[in-house]
C-alpha positions in Angstrom: -43.3 -31.1 33.3 -41.5 -34.4 32.4 -37.8 -34.7 32.6 -37.5 -35.1 28.9 -39.1 -31.6 28.2 -36.9 -30.3 31.2 -33.5 -31.7 29.4 -34.8 -30.4 26.1 -35.4 -27.0 27.3 -32.1 -26.9 29.1 -30.4 -28.0 26.4 -31.7 -25.5 23.8 -31.3 -22.6 26.5 -27.7 -23.8 27.0 -26.8 -24.1 23.3 -28.6 -20.9 21.8 -28.0 -18.7 24.9 -26.8 -15.2 23.7 -26.7 -13.6 27.2 -23.8 -16.1 28.7 -20.8 -14.7 26.9 -22.2 -11.0 26.2 -19.9 -8.4 27.2 -21.6 -5.7 29.7 -24.1 -3.5 27.5 -22.1 -0.2 28.3 -18.7 -1.8 26.9 -20.5 -3.0 23.7 -22.3 0.6 23.4 -18.9 2.1 23.7 -17.3 0.0 21.3 -20.1 0.4 18.7 -19.9 4.4 19.4 -16.0 4.6 18.6 -16.4 3.3 15.2 -19.2 5.6 13.9 -16.9 8.5 13.1 -15.0 9.0 9.7 -12.1 11.2 10.2 -8.4 11.0 10.1 -7.3 7.5 9.8 -10.8 6.1 8.8 -11.3 8.3 6.4 -7.8 7.6 4.4 -8.4 4.0 4.9 -11.9 4.3 3.3 -10.7 6.2 0.6 -8.0 3.5 -0.1 -10.3 0.8 0.0 -12.5 2.4 -2.5 -9.5 2.9 -4.9 -8.8 -1.1 -4.6 -12.3 -2.0 -4.9 -12.9 0.2 -8.0 -9.7 -1.4 -9.5 -11.3 -4.8 -8.8 -14.3 -4.0 -10.5 -12.7 -2.5 -13.3 -10.5 -5.3 -14.1 -13.1 -7.8 -13.1 -10.8 -9.5 -10.0 -13.2 -10.9 -7.5 -9.9 -11.5 -5.2 -9.0 -7.7 -5.3 -12.8 -6.7 -4.3 -12.7 -9.0 -1.4 -9.4 -7.4 -0.3 -10.9 -3.9 -0.3 -13.7 -5.1 1.5 -11.8 -6.5 4.3 -10.1 -3.0 5.1 -13.4 -1.2 4.8 -14.5 0.6 7.8 -17.9 1.4 6.3 -19.8 -0.9 9.0 -19.3 1.4 11.8 -21.9 4.2 11.0 -24.5 1.8 10.0 -24.3 -0.4 13.4 -24.1 3.0 15.2 -27.4 4.0 13.5 -29.1 0.8 14.5 -27.9 1.0 18.0 -29.1 4.6 18.4 -32.7 3.7 17.1 -32.6 0.7 19.7 -31.3 2.8 22.8 -33.1 6.1 22.2 -30.0 7.7 21.6 -31.0 10.5 19.1 -27.5 12.3 19.3 -26.1 9.0 18.1 -28.7 8.4 15.3 -27.9 11.9 13.9 -24.0 11.3 14.4 -24.3 8.0 12.5 -26.3 9.2 9.6 -24.0 12.2 9.2 -20.8 10.2 9.2 -22.7 7.5 6.9 -23.5 10.3 4.4 -19.8 11.7 4.6 -18.6 8.2 3.6 -21.0 7.6 0.9 -20.3 10.9 -0.5 -16.5 10.5 -0.3 -16.6 6.9 -1.7 -18.8 7.7 -4.7 -16.5 10.9 -5.4 -13.5 8.7 -5.3 -14.6 6.1 -7.4 -16.0 8.5 -9.9 -12.7 10.1 -10.2 -10.9 6.6 -10.9 -13.6 5.6 -13.6 -13.0 8.9 -15.2 -9.2 8.5 -15.2 -9.4 4.5 -16.0 -8.7 3.7 -19.9 -11.2 0.6 -19.3 -14.6 1.7 -19.7 -16.3 -1.7 -20.5 -18.9 -2.9 -17.8 -17.4 -6.3 -16.5 -19.7 -8.8 -14.7 -18.5 -7.6 -11.2 -19.9 -4.2 -11.9 -23.3 -5.8 -13.6 -23.6 -7.6 -10.5 -24.2 -4.7 -8.2 -26.7 -2.9 -10.6 -29.7 -4.9 -10.1 -30.7 -5.9 -6.0 -32.5 -8.9 -5.6 -34.2 -10.9 -2.6 -30.8 -12.4 -1.8 -29.1 -9.2 -1.1 -31.8 -8.7 1.3 -31.5 -11.4 3.2 -27.7 -11.2 2.9 -27.8 -7.8 4.7 -30.3 -8.9 7.3 -28.4 -12.2 8.4 -25.1 -10.7 7.8 -26.0 -7.8 10.0 -27.2 -10.4 12.8 -23.9 -12.4 12.6 -22.1 -8.6 12.8 -23.8 -7.5 16.0 -24.0 -10.9 18.0 -19.9 -10.9 17.5 -19.8 -7.2 18.4 -21.4 -7.8 21.7 -19.4 -10.7 22.8 -16.7 -10.3 25.5 -14.3 -12.0 23.3 -14.3 -10.4 19.9 -13.8 -12.6 16.7 -13.1 -12.0 13.1 -16.8 -12.1 12.2 -17.0 -8.4 11.1 -14.6 -8.6 8.3 -16.6 -11.6 7.2 -20.0 -9.5 7.4 -18.4 -6.6 5.4 -17.4 -9.0 2.6 -20.9 -10.8 2.7 -22.9 -7.6 2.9 -20.6 -6.0 0.0 -21.2 -2.5 1.0 -18.3 -1.1 -1.0 -18.9 -2.5 -4.3 -22.3 -0.7 -4.9 -20.7 2.8 -4.1 -18.0 2.2 -6.6 -20.6 1.0 -9.0 -22.5 4.2 -8.6 -19.3 6.4 -9.3 -18.7 4.3 -12.4 -22.3 5.1 -13.6 -21.7 8.9 -12.9 -18.3 8.9 -14.5 -19.7 7.0 -17.6 -23.2 8.7 -17.6 -25.2 5.4 -17.2 -27.5 6.7 -14.4 -29.1 3.2 -14.3 -26.0 1.9 -12.8 -25.8 4.5 -10.3 -29.5 4.2 -9.2 -29.5 0.5 -9.1 -26.2 0.5 -7.4 -26.9 2.9 -4.8 -30.1 1.3 -4.0 -28.6 -1.8 -3.3 -26.2 0.2 -0.8 -29.2 1.6 1.0 -30.9 -1.9 1.1 -27.6 -3.3 2.5 -27.6 -0.4 5.5 -31.0 -0.3 6.1 -31.5 -4.1 7.0 -28.0 -4.5 8.7 -29.2 -1.4 10.9 -32.6 -3.4 11.5 -30.5 -6.4 12.5 -28.9 -4.3 15.1 -32.2 -3.4 16.4 -33.3 -6.7 16.9 -30.5 -8.0 18.9 -30.1 -5.0 20.9 -33.7 -5.2 21.9 -33.2 -8.9 22.5 -30.3 -8.2 24.8 -32.1 -5.3 26.6 -29.5 -2.8 26.1 -30.3 0.2 28.6 -31.8 3.0 26.9 -30.7 6.8 27.3 -32.6 8.4 29.9 -34.0 12.2 29.6 -34.6 14.8 31.9 -38.3 15.2 31.8 -41.1 13.2 29.6 -41.8 15.7 26.9 -38.1 15.5 25.9 -38.2 11.5 26.0 -41.6 11.6 24.0 -39.7 14.2 21.4 -36.8 12.0 20.8 -38.9 9.0 20.7 -41.3 10.3 18.0 -38.2 11.7 16.0 -36.5 8.1 16.0 -40.0 6.6 14.8 -40.0 8.9 12.1 -36.4 8.2 10.9 -37.1 4.3 11.5 -40.3 4.5 9.2 -38.6 6.9 6.7 -35.8 4.3 6.4 -37.7 1.0 6.6 -40.9 1.4 4.7 -39.5 2.3 1.2 -37.1 -0.7 1.8 -39.8 -3.1 2.8 -41.7 -1.7 -0.3 -38.9 -2.3 -2.9 -38.2 -5.9 -1.2 -41.7 -6.8 -1.9 -41.4 -5.6 -5.1 -38.0 -7.6 -5.8 -39.9 -10.7 -4.4 -42.7 -10.2 -7.0 -39.8 -9.6 -9.7 -38.3 -12.6 -8.6 -41.3 -15.1 -8.8 -42.4 -13.3 -12.0 -38.6 -14.1 -13.5 -38.8 -17.7 -11.9 -42.3 -18.3 -13.7 -41.3 -17.1 -17.0 -38.0 -19.3 -17.0 -40.5 -22.4 -16.4 -42.8 -21.1 -19.3 -39.7 -20.7 -21.6 -38.4 -24.2 -20.8 -41.6 -25.8 -21.0 -43.8 -24.4 -23.8 -41.3 -22.2 -25.8 -38.9 -24.9 -27.1 -39.1 -26.0 -30.6 -37.2 -29.0 -32.8 -37.3 -26.9 -35.8 -36.0 -23.6 -34.2 -33.0 -22.9 -31.4 -33.5 -20.3 -28.6 -30.7 -17.9 -29.6 -31.4 -15.0 -26.8 -34.0 -14.5 -24.0 -34.7 -11.3 -22.1 -37.2 -11.2 -19.3 -38.4 -7.7 -18.2 -40.4 -8.2 -14.8 -41.2 -4.7 -14.4 -43.1 -4.2 -18.0 -44.2 -7.7 -17.7 -42.6 -8.6 -21.2 -40.7 -11.4 -22.7 -38.2 -11.2 -25.9 -37.1 -14.2 -27.5 -35.0 -14.6 -30.5 -35.2 -17.8 -32.5 -32.9 -19.2 -35.2 -33.9 -21.9 -37.4 -37.1 -23.1 -39.3 -39.6 -20.7 -39.0 -42.4 -21.9 -36.4 -45.9 -20.9 -37.5 -47.9 -18.3 -35.6 -50.3 -20.8 -34.9 -48.1 -22.7 -32.9 -46.7 -19.6 -31.0 -50.2 -18.3 -30.4 -51.4 -22.0 -29.1 -48.1 -21.7 -26.8 -49.3 -18.2 -25.5 -52.6 -19.6 -24.3 -50.7 -21.3 -21.8 -49.3 -18.1 -19.7 -52.1 -18.3 -17.1 -50.9 -21.5 -16.1 -47.8 -20.2 -15.2 -49.2 -17.3 -13.5 -47.9 -15.0 -16.4 -51.4 -13.6 -17.5 -51.0 -10.1 -19.5 -47.5 -11.1 -20.1 -46.3 -9.6 -23.8 -44.2 -11.7 -25.8 -42.1 -10.4 -28.4 -40.5 -13.2 -30.7 -38.1 -12.5 -33.4 -37.4 -15.3 -35.8 -34.3 -15.6 -38.1 -35.3 -18.5 -40.7 -32.9 -20.9 -42.6 -33.7 -21.4 -46.5 -31.9 -24.0 -48.4 -34.6 -24.8 -51.0 -32.1 -23.8 -54.1 -29.9 -26.5 -52.9 -32.4 -29.2 -52.9 -33.8 -28.2 -56.1 -30.4 -28.1 -57.9 -30.0 -32.0 -56.7 -33.2 -32.9 -57.2 -32.8 -31.7 -60.9 -29.3 -33.4 -61.5 -30.6 -36.5 -60.6 -34.0 -36.3 -62.7 -31.5 -35.4 -65.6 -29.4 -38.4 -65.1 -32.2 -40.7 -65.4 -33.8 -39.0 -67.9 -35.2 -41.2 -70.9 -34.7 -44.7 -68.7 -37.2 -46.0 -66.1 -36.3 -44.9 -62.7 -35.2 -48.1 -60.9 -35.8 -48.8 -57.4 -32.6 -48.2 -56.5 -32.4 -44.7 -57.9 -35.8 -43.9 -56.4 -34.2 -45.0 -52.8 -31.2 -43.1 -53.6 -33.3 -39.8 -54.4 -35.1 -40.6 -51.1 -31.8 -40.9 -49.1 -30.3 -37.8 -50.5 -33.3 -36.1 -49.9 -33.5 -36.8 -46.2 -30.0 -35.8 -45.9 -30.7 -32.4 -47.4 -33.6 -31.9 -45.0 -31.1 -32.5 -42.1 -28.8 -30.2 -43.9 -31.1 -27.6 -44.2 -31.7 -27.6 -40.4 -28.3 -27.2 -39.6 -26.7 -25.2 -42.3 -27.1 -21.9 -43.3 -26.5 -20.2 -46.6 -23.9 -17.8 -46.7 -26.1 -14.8 -47.4 -28.5 -15.4 -44.9 -25.8 -16.4 -42.2 -24.2 -13.1 -42.6 -27.6 -11.1 -42.0 -27.9 -13.2 -38.8 -24.2 -12.5 -37.8 -24.6 -8.8 -38.2 -27.7 -8.8 -36.3 -26.2 -10.7 -33.1 -22.8 -8.6 -33.5 -23.0 -5.2 -35.5 -19.3 -5.2 -35.6 -18.9 -8.0 -38.1 -18.4 -6.7 -41.7 -17.5 -10.2 -43.5 -17.9 -13.7 -43.0 -16.9 -17.0 -44.8 -17.5 -20.5 -44.1 -16.3 -23.9 -45.4 -16.0 -27.5 -44.3 -12.6 -29.0 -44.0 -10.9 -32.1 -43.3 -8.8 -32.5 -40.4 -5.7 -34.7 -40.9 -4.7 -36.6 -37.9 -2.2 -39.1 -36.9 -2.1 -43.0 -37.9 -4.0 -41.9 -41.3 -7.0 -40.8 -39.5 -9.1 -37.7 -40.2 -12.1 -35.7 -39.3 -14.4 -32.9 -40.6 -14.0 -29.4 -39.1 -16.2 -26.1 -40.0 -13.9 -23.3 -40.5 -15.3 -19.6 -40.0 -13.7 -16.7 -40.9 -15.1 -13.4 -39.8 -14.0 -9.9 -40.3 -14.7 -7.0 -37.7 -14.8 -3.4 -37.6 -13.0 -3.6 -34.6 -11.4 -6.0 -31.8 -14.2 -7.4 -30.0 -14.0 -7.5 -26.1 -14.2 -11.2 -24.2 -17.9 -10.8 -23.7 -18.7 -9.8 -27.2 -16.5 -12.7 -28.5 -18.5 -15.4 -26.1 -21.6 -14.1 -27.8 -20.1 -14.9 -31.1 -19.3 -18.5 -30.4 -22.4 -19.3 -28.5 -24.4 -18.2 -31.6 -22.2 -20.2 -34.1 -22.4 -23.2 -31.7 -26.2 -22.7 -31.8 -26.5 -22.3 -35.2 -24.1 -25.0 -36.5 -25.4 -27.3 -33.8 -21.8 -28.6 -33.2 -19.0 -27.4 -31.2 -16.6 -29.0 -34.0 -15.8 -25.4 -35.3 -12.8 -23.2 -35.7 -13.2 -19.2 -35.7 -10.5 -17.3 -37.6 -11.1 -13.5 -36.9 -9.5 -10.3 -38.0 -8.8 -8.9 -35.7 -8.2 -12.1 -33.6 -11.0 -12.9 -31.1 -9.6 -12.8 -27.5 
């Protein structure tokens, strides 16, 4: 072996060696075991942390949620479960599963009670983010668990474990599951609880990998029959835990790929100059796209031609439902053309007059593409936000200092009830898309937040 090769091998071993500063295996095992049980102090800390996290999710405060995760003791039984499988300690496996089950039940019950009593029932973005697990959640749980178990097996303990608790986000899914029960939204409960299971399984898997790599001593049994029986139990538990998660992780990868392809298809094939894409919904489970356009109606022939490009984006068999909200301003054009014709009736139209008509028709065409008549706009507004019960719109002159002025569109909206922040943003986004300008002001009754 050349000198350069020996140097590279030494350098890599020196830099990436996990055995050098590792604590004795017995010390690490005892440290993990101490954090498995949930009783007394740990249990009360868990309950308080759940309340804090639930409040953070309820008011959409990321800082509060992070604070709750910092004091959460949920990592203990999860890492204990992984350790028990690694060293063939069936008693530790059972103890860890029992305590993890107790922690999960108490957490969900606590968050359910909070959300039943809370006057705020709207699902904020922090809650919604915990209802749809993705491939990234799997990767975060795996690498976060690896960081946690490496830190937990060192002689000198660090502050990595609290960071892992934040990164893997074990508590917010349990709080969201409680919210789903409290509000009767079972899709929230199932999605959030599944995210908790994914995090737990892949953190345990990371513990198994590192403990096996560090060659922790395995529990010895009196005879071979007992050892084989315990080994079989552990393999059954491991397979029952891992196989569903691997399957669901694979399905999630498929969904992510499908969603990515669908977004590319929409961006490249389903954008039209005559109409604005107001809303899109991608359902990777059903292979369905729902698109809402507003503007000049796009002919079916063009849409069908674009659909033929689906196989190019690996979206063969996808169902596309398109809704178009059209603009009609023919009455305004007809009235103006009639007025111009009447003014010139009985005389020969000059070239200047013909150019004037052409210019006005061009302006009206632009106006037709960017402006809605009141009736159609109201119909569209109600379709976007059913709480709208009245609409008025007018162009205004905004007077500025130094004898300057500018045009501004004033939109007056009446609502059946006060809109929340998310609904308000939706209305403003719709107005900006429809008016094709950000130069407008909304006057709401009740006022928009």
